[in-house]
C-alpha positions, 0 to 999 in steps of 0.5 A: 608261314605259308599257311597264313598267306593262302587260306580261303577261296581262289577268289579271296583269301586273308592272312591272320594278324592286324591291319593298320593304316589305309589301304590307299596308303601302300607306302610302307609294309602295313599295305601287306597287312591290310590286304592280308587281313581283310577278308572282304578283299577279292583279287579282282578289287586288288587288281582293279586297284593296280594291287600287283604293281603296288605289291611288287613296288612295295616288296622291292622298296622294302627288300632290306626288311626280311619280315616285309620281303618274306611276307611279300613273297608269300602274298605273291605266291597266293596271288600267282595261284588265284588265276593266270591274269594275275600271275601276268600281271605280277610278271609285267610288273617285274616280279621274276626280277624280284624273286630272283634278288630275293633268292640270290641276296637272302639265301642265308634267311631261310624263311626268306629263301622259302617264300621266294622259292615258293613264289617263283614255284607259283609263277610257272603256270603261264608260258611267258612266265616259265620263260623269263623264269628260264631267261632271267636265271630265276631257275638257276638262283633257286637251284644254287639255293637248293645247293647252299640249303641242302638240308631244306626239303621244302626248298628242294621240292619247290625247286624240283617243281620249278624245274620240271615245270619250266622244262615240261610245262604246267597246265 
């Protein structure tokens, strides 16, 4: 859940769960668990190890695995909310295209849809991201998912915030 993903301060945060593997060995979804379960891991350290690009690559590579996709989207949401530079790095790594694909292709899985729409909402702090959300059709994909999952109030709330932030800005 979202609460499992974003805990602690804006400088470091952790997930609940068990970690396995090596931080440098991010070739499978254990990378998500590693970053997420290490309470000493800071966003600065993660960024210095090219973590933003790695997380986008990892989630893209494992997009067919719903658990990895969901957890990855929650991690992206948490990282994007920490600081604008983290959001910028995620955007430059192609996260908005990834999130659009997650929303468009997996709207039948409400857990993934919620996580992906939350991640898009979290990516609305900078003008560059807001412009790309609109330009890539990510906001349209989120609106379409909301119209499919009409009974999900969380998705509706996240999409309304996306639309508001992309139209009116968020600072």
